[in-house]
C-alpha positions in Angstrom: 59.4 4.7 15.0 61.4 5.3 18.0 64.8 7.8 16.9 67.7 6.6 17.5 69.3 8.2 21.0 72.7 8.0 19.5 72.0 10.3 17.0 71.6 13.1 19.5 73.6 12.3 22.2 76.9 14.2 20.6 79.6 16.1 22.5 81.7 19.0 21.1 85.2 18.7 22.3 87.1 21.2 23.6 89.1 23.0 20.9 91.0 25.5 23.5 92.4 25.2 26.9 91.8 28.3 29.2 94.4 27.5 31.8 94.6 24.8 34.8 91.3 24.7 36.5 88.3 22.6 38.1 85.2 22.2 36.0 82.4 23.8 37.0 79.8 21.5 35.8 76.2 23.3 34.5 73.1 21.4 33.1 70.9 23.2 30.8 67.6 22.4 29.5 65.8 25.5 27.3 62.2 24.9 27.4 59.2 26.9 25.6 57.9 28.0 29.2 60.8 27.8 31.4 64.9 27.6 31.2 66.0 25.4 33.7 69.8 25.6 34.9 71.3 23.6 37.6 74.6 23.5 39.2 76.4 21.8 42.0 75.7 25.1 43.9 71.5 25.1 43.3 69.0 25.0 40.5 67.4 27.8 38.6 64.5 28.6 36.6 63.8 31.8 34.6 60.6 32.1 32.3 61.2 31.6 28.5 60.7 35.1 27.4 62.5 37.9 26.4 62.7 41.8 24.9 66.1 42.8 23.1 65.2 46.3 24.6 64.2 46.9 28.0 63.5 50.8 28.8 61.7 50.5 32.0 63.3 47.7 33.2 65.7 48.9 36.2 67.1 46.0 37.5 67.1 42.3 37.5 66.3 39.8 39.5 66.7 36.1 40.1 63.7 35.7 37.6 64.3 38.5 35.5 68.1 38.5 34.0 69.0 41.6 31.9 72.1 40.8 29.9 74.6 42.8 27.7 76.9 41.5 25.4 80.4 42.9 25.7 82.2 40.0 23.7 80.4 36.5 23.0 78.9 35.7 19.5 75.6 34.4 21.0 73.8 37.9 20.8 74.4 41.7 20.7 73.5 44.9 22.3 70.9 44.3 25.3 68.7 41.5 25.9 66.0 40.6 28.9 64.9 37.5 29.5 62.6 36.0 32.6 59.2 37.0 34.1 57.5 40.3 34.0 57.0 40.8 30.5 54.5 39.7 29.4 52.8 43.7 29.0 55.8 44.9 26.7 55.4 45.0 22.8 57.9 42.7 21.1 58.2 39.7 23.5 59.4 37.0 21.8 59.1 33.0 23.0 60.4 29.9 21.9 56.7 29.0 20.1 56.1 29.1 16.1 59.9 27.9 14.9 62.0 30.5 17.3 63.6 27.8 19.3 66.5 27.5 17.0 67.3 31.4 17.0 66.9 31.9 20.8 68.2 28.8 22.5 71.7 29.6 22.6 70.5 33.5 23.5 68.5 32.0 26.4 71.0 29.5 27.7 74.0 31.9 27.5 72.2 34.6 30.1 71.2 31.7 32.3 74.1 30.3 32.7 76.0 33.7 33.4 73.7 34.2 36.2 74.2 31.3 37.7 78.0 30.6 37.7 81.1 32.8 39.2 83.0 35.2 37.2 86.0 33.6 35.7 84.2 29.9 35.9 85.7 27.5 33.1 82.7 25.3 32.5 81.8 21.9 31.2 78.3 21.8 29.8 75.7 19.4 29.1 72.2 20.7 27.5 68.9 18.9 26.3 68.6 18.7 22.6 65.1 19.1 21.0 66.6 17.4 17.7 69.9 16.6 16.0 69.7 19.7 13.1 69.9 22.1 16.1 73.1 21.0 17.4 75.3 23.8 14.9 72.6 26.8 16.5 74.0 25.6 20.2 77.6 24.8 19.5 78.7 28.5 19.6 78.2 28.6 23.1 81.5 26.9 22.8 84.5 29.8 24.1 84.8 32.7 25.8 82.1 34.8 27.0 81.9 38.2 28.8 78.8 40.3 29.4 77.2 42.1 32.2 74.2 40.2 33.7 72.0 42.2 36.3 74.6 44.5 36.3 77.2 42.3 37.3 80.2 41.7 35.1 80.6 37.9 34.3 83.3 36.3 32.2 83.0 32.5 31.6 84.7 29.9 29.4 82.3 27.0 28.1 85.3 24.2 27.6 83.1 21.4 26.1 79.7 20.7 25.6 77.7 17.3 25.6 74.3 17.2 24.1 71.8 15.0 25.3 67.8 14.4 23.9 65.1 16.1 25.9 63.6 13.7 28.5 67.3 12.2 28.9 67.9 14.0 31.8 64.7 13.8 33.8 64.8 10.1 33.5 68.3 9.8 34.3 67.6 12.0 37.6 64.5 10.1 38.5 66.7 6.6 38.3 69.1 8.0 40.4 66.9 9.7 42.9 65.0 6.0 43.3 68.2 4.3 43.8 69.2 6.5 46.6 65.8 5.7 48.5 65.5 2.0 47.7 67.9 -0.9 48.9 65.8 -2.7 46.1 66.9 -2.2 42.4 65.6 0.3 40.6 63.2 -1.5 38.2 62.5 0.0 34.8 60.6 2.7 34.2 59.5 5.2 31.2 59.9 9.2 31.9 56.9 11.0 30.0 58.0 14.6 29.8 55.3 17.0 28.9 57.1 20.2 27.6 55.7 23.3 25.8 57.0 22.6 22.0 56.3 18.8 22.5 56.0 15.6 24.6 59.2 13.1 24.7 59.3 9.7 26.6 62.4 8.2 27.7 62.8 4.6 28.6 65.6 3.0 30.8 66.0 -0.4 31.8 67.0 -1.9 35.2 70.7 -1.6 34.3 70.0 2.3 33.7 70.7 1.8 29.8 68.3 3.7 27.4 65.3 1.3 26.4 64.2 3.6 23.8 63.5 7.5 22.9 60.3 9.2 21.1 59.1 12.5 20.8 56.0 14.1 19.6 54.4 17.1 18.6 52.8 19.6 19.5 53.0 19.8 23.4 51.3 22.3 25.9 51.2 25.0 23.6 48.7 23.2 21.8 46.4 22.8 24.7 46.6 26.9 25.5 45.8 27.1 22.0 43.0 25.1 21.9 41.4 27.0 24.9 42.2 30.6 23.3 40.2 29.4 20.0 37.4 27.9 22.2 37.1 31.3 24.5 37.3 33.2 21.2 34.2 31.6 20.1 32.0 31.9 23.2 32.7 35.3 23.0 32.6 36.1 19.5 35.7 37.7 19.6 39.3 37.7 18.5 41.1 34.6 20.5 43.3 35.4 23.1 47.1 34.9 23.2 48.7 31.7 24.5 50.1 33.3 27.3 47.0 35.2 28.5 45.6 31.6 28.7 49.0 30.1 30.2 49.2 32.6 33.2 45.2 31.9 34.1 46.1 28.5 34.3 49.3 28.5 36.2 47.7 31.2 38.6 45.3 28.9 39.2 42.5 31.5 38.4 41.5 30.3 35.1 41.2 33.9 33.8 43.0 35.2 31.3 46.2 37.1 32.5 45.5 35.6 35.6 43.0 38.2 36.1 39.6 40.0 34.5 36.3 38.8 34.0 36.8 36.3 31.5 36.4 32.8 33.3 37.5 29.8 31.0 37.6 26.9 33.6 34.7 24.8 32.1 36.5 25.2 28.8 39.8 24.3 30.3 38.1 21.0 32.2 36.6 19.9 29.1 39.9 20.6 26.2 42.2 19.1 28.9 41.2 15.4 28.4 40.9 15.9 24.1 44.4 17.2 24.3 45.6 14.5 26.6 44.1 11.9 24.7 45.7 13.1 21.5 49.2 13.1 22.8 49.0 9.6 24.8 47.8 8.1 21.5 50.6 9.4 19.5 52.7 8.4 22.5 51.6 4.7 22.3 51.6 4.7 18.4 55.5 6.1 18.4 57.0 4.2 22.0 54.2 1.9 23.2 57.0 -0.9 23.9 58.7 1.5 25.9 55.5 2.0 28.1 54.8 -1.8 28.2 58.5 -2.7 29.3 58.3 0.0 31.8 57.6 -1.4 35.6 57.0 2.4 36.3 55.5 5.2 34.6 56.9 8.5 35.8 55.0 11.9 34.6 57.4 15.3 34.3 58.1 18.4 32.9 56.4 21.9 33.2 52.8 20.1 31.9 53.1 17.5 35.1 51.8 20.7 36.9 48.8 21.1 34.9 45.6 20.9 37.1 43.6 17.4 36.7 46.6 16.4 34.5 47.4 13.2 36.9 43.2 12.5 37.4 42.9 12.4 33.5 45.9 10.2 33.0 45.2 6.1 33.0 46.1 4.3 36.1 49.9 3.7 36.8 51.3 7.0 35.9 52.7 8.5 38.9 53.9 12.5 39.4 57.6 13.2 39.8 58.3 15.5 42.5 59.8 19.0 41.4 58.9 18.1 38.1 60.0 20.8 35.8 63.7 20.8 37.1 64.3 17.1 36.7 66.0 17.6 33.3 68.4 19.9 34.5 69.1 18.1 37.4 69.7 15.1 35.2 71.8 17.2 32.8 74.3 18.2 35.6 75.1 14.6 36.2 76.2 14.1 32.8 78.0 17.5 32.9 79.8 16.1 36.5 81.0 12.9 34.2 83.0 15.1 31.9 86.5 15.9 32.0 87.2 17.1 35.5 90.5 19.3 34.8 91.9 21.7 32.2 95.2 21.3 31.4 96.8 24.7 29.6 
């Protein structure tokens, strides 16, 4: 059964004005593997890992954000998010049911790194499920924190919630419209995310033709590989992140280095995982695929080695597939009210 996209596309109206200022539009998508942020100034991407303390981390960077809460309802104390945290004890990720707890924290630090001090923000975010909206709504209002040793105070004036995958589909349609003189055909955006896979179909006029979501996503592939590695070694399964690092770096070795080579396991496991995902997508949203003239693959999973070869014919990979979601959400944020009357 295709989910109702109306039920997932709700906005939180501004409850308070913060003066007369031109809005800063921001699109944010928090995934199991990466936090994606887009503004008119550029795109940002940060690893979805965190530590609530960081005694050995001396300075932040574009890929490692160190935040200290001064005045915000989102978190207390210190929080590190980003790359380079794999070797620390107590690292948290969005897996295993923690997305609701951590989504707003991750989004807040990523937004703080991307906007100027004193900004007033219209925010569009991807909503994994409608039940998560109350957990993300506390982003509304004023926030003050230190991010990478820099003071940031900003106000989120209004939030527009969009279902996962709609941002990517919207962005793809916009890009196609820019490049072609011919009318943009109907198409489906198939987003392979860490926790789930989603599909959004758009008609020729840009209106939503359908939306569906399946679980699990790429994390299940890594878990299957970890289990197979343990079976071959007769030992304890490695962590999903140890497998992920080997895949992302292209070494196919645990943590990206070492002697344990799982390339053959990966090559045999990928088609099985992909067949399972496509089977569920066909069962839930086969009509979306059947009605779409073009089928575009996006999300972080689009970069999995060998994925496009293993897919049936007719699918094409988007350029910059991981950032499309936040870029499309940025377009929705731009359409929100342009000024605040104080």
